[in-house]
N, C-alpha and C positions, 0 to 999 in steps of 0.2 A: 734422697740417692741413700741409702742402710748399707752400713760396713762389714755385716756380720758377715760368721764365716757360718754353713755347714761343717757338723766334725762328719760326715758320710764324703765328704773331699777331704782332710786328710790320708797322710801318709806318714813311711816313718821308713828311710833307708840306713841300712847297715853295710858300709862300705860305698860301692854305688848301686848297691841293689836294695827294689820297694821288698818293705816283709810282704809277704804274701797273707793274704787271709786277714789280715790286722785287723780288729777292731776294735783298738780302740789305742790310744798311747796316752801319757801320761809328763810332763815337763816341772819339777819345781826348781826356783831359782831363788837362793838365798842369803845373810849375811849375819855372821855373827854380831850381835851388840858387847862389849867389853865392856861392863860396869867399871867406871872415872870415879866414884863418890868417894868425898872424904869428910873423916869429924866436920860435921857442924855442918853438915847439910842437912835441909827437914828431907828433900827429896834425894831418889837415884839417879845418877847423872850416867850416859851411854855415850859411847861413845864405838863408831863405826867401824867393825875388825872384817875377818876374812870372810870372801864371799863364794860361794862353791854353789853345784846344781847336781841333780840328778835326776832319771827317770826313769821309763818304765812301759811295758807295751805289752799287752794282751792279743794272742791269732789263736784261729783255729789250728789244730793241728790235723794235718794233713795225710800223716805217715807216706808221703813218696819224695820224690825229687826235686822234683819244679824248682828251679832258682829261685830263689826266695822263701821256698817253703815255713814255715814256722817250725815244721817237724824233726828237718834238717838246720834250721836256724842262722840260715842265710853265712853261705860258706866266706870266711875272714879274705880270701884270696884266691887266686888262681890257681893253686894249688890243692884245696879243697878242702883243707884244716875246717874241721867247724867248733862254733865259739863251745866253748867251757866255761863257766865263773875261773875270774879274771886275767880274759882275752880284751887284747887292745880293741878300740873300735872308734872308726868314727861312724858318725851319724848326725842325719838331717831332718827333724821335723817338719813334716811344710800341712800349714794350714788349708794350703789347696793342693793337692796333688801335682810334680810338674814346675809351677809357678815356683819363680825364681827370684821373684821381692818377695814373700811368704814363708820367710823361716829361719829356723835356730840354729846352727851349724855348730857341733864343737865335738872332742873325744873324748872315750870313757872309756872305763874298763866296765868289765859285766857282773855284775855281785852275786846273782844270782837266777837260775833259770830253773822255773817252777812247769810243770807238764800236771793238767787235775782230770781229772774223768768223773761225774755224776749217773747217772741210771738215766736222771729227766734231761739229760742238756750234753749238747757238745761236747766233743773232748777241746782241753783247749792248754795253750804253752805260753808261760810267761816270762821276760825279761827283762831284768831288773838295770839302772847301771848307773855309777855318779863319776861324774864328767873331772877331767884331768886338767884345766886349766879353764881357758876363761870360754864360755861363747856366745858364738856373734850371735847378735841379731837380727835381722836384715828381715822385716816385718816393718812394711809399709802399706796399707790396706787405703 
């Protein structure tokens, strides 16, 4: 039996609302490699440094106020504050929408919001995030 996941079943929630009309999301985890080479060594040596993560998503631009609509950039709270660069967010990246065991969860800051339009394509909105603290991995295929 295969443990493969089809991307069409993925989802991303900001706060507790899934991003509507989501077309893709990306999540990157990394760690600094701190050099610890000293004189007399023939090869560089490195130690693991501080870990970090960042992510992004793209959705179709709908131009309405449907909950989760990318145009509204998902409301941060019940006071209907729109997301802007610098907004703190709680994110959940789902491998399969609604599954509680196949996800990555973390707090982040919105670092950019980009709206795009092309003559021969749908309008889109892209969000980029930088993690603040650890990313919890509850991925169990």
